[in-house]
N, C-alpha and C positions, 0 to 999 in steps of 0.2 A: 206217166203211163202205168196203168194198173195191170195186174196179172189176174184180175178177176172180171167177169162179165156175168149178166143175169140173162136167164132164158125162160120162156113158157112154152111148153108144147100145147098148142092151142085147142080148143074144143073139138074142131074138125078132125085133127090127127088123132086125138084120143078115141073119139067115136069110130073112127075107121080102123082102129087096132094098131097103130103105128108107134106106141110108146117105146116098145123094145127095140123096134129098128133104128128109130131116131137116137135112142140112148147108145146104141152100138156104134153108130157113126160118130156120135160125140166122143166116145171112148177111143175109137179106132184113130181119131184126129189128135189124140193126146191130151185132152181135156181131163182134169180131175174134178169130180163132183164134190163140192164141200158143202152144199146143203141141198135137199131135195124133198118135195112132198106133192102128193096127189091132193087137190083141193078143188073148190068150186068159188069163183068170185060171185058175189052176190051183185045185183044190179048197181048198188050204192058204191061198192069197192071198185067195181069196173069203171064207173063214172069219175071215182076219185083217181085211179091209175092213169086213165086217159084224159085227164082234165087238160092237159096241153093241147088236145085236139078239139076242145069243147066248141069252138067256133066254126069247126070245118063241117061240111055238109054230110059227111059219112060218120060223124060222132055217134048219133043215136043208133045206127045200124052196127057200129064196132061194139058199142056197149052191150047191145041185145046179143051179138054173136059170142062175145067174150064171157057172158054171164049165163049162156044157155046149158052148159055142161062142163064136166070136170076138166081141169087142166093139170099139167105137171109143171110145178115151179121149180128153178134150180139155179144155183149160183156154181159157177164153173171156173176153174183155175188153170191158167197156162200162161207162158209168157206172150205178151201182146195180145190178151184174150179177147178184147173186143173186136179188133180188126180181124184176128184169125177166124172167131165165131162168125163174124159178118160174111167172111169168104165161104166158110163152110155151109151156111144156110142159103146163100144165093140171093138173087134179086127178089124184090117184093113180089113182082109178078112172075109166077112160075114159068110163063111162057118165055119170059127173058133170062131165066135163071140158067147158069151154066150146067152142063151134063153132070149128074152125080151129085149135085148139091141137095141139101134136104128138101128145099122147096121144089126143085125140079123133080125130085122122086115121090114127095108126099103131099104136096100143096094142090088144091083143085082150082082155085081161082086167086086174083089179086086179094080179094076180101078174106077168102079163107085160105090162109097161106101157110098153114101147119105150125110154124114157130114164130116166136118174138125173140129178137136179139138186141140187146142194148146198142144204141148208137154212139155212145160216148162212155168214157170212164166216169165222168159225173153221173151220168143217168144209170149207169150199171150200179154204183153205190147206192143212189137213191131207190131204184127199183129192188134192189137186194133187201134193203132194210123195209121196204113197203111190205114184203112178203115173209120175211124171216125175222125172229128175235134172234139177239146176239147168242143165245144159248144154243140155238138150231144151226149155227154156221161153225163148221171146224175151223180151227185155226190153222 
């Protein structure tokens, strides 16, 4: 079990001015931010990041959405980070997300659901390295 996870505040939440509120919820939940940056995924980088979904019918829409505007990428640290963060963000479909979760508060739809959270320790590591160099991550 890792004590780190990866997240992105997605373009919809950035566009709607929710960066500060989402970061506040992350901090209040006891996560330490060990890497963070405001950036924009090119279409090619979004395709590469979401390659695992390339055969799914929503892949093109997902790539277009994730490359349409800025994101905030971050690596978070906390005991049992992946599971704890997935609880904090709530269900992929905001209509099913528990009250007070990030997606319940800030997502507008299943496709534009405010934040990404790694689904496993292995993916958290892969996703973090995709977005950050070793020098950008605090030890």
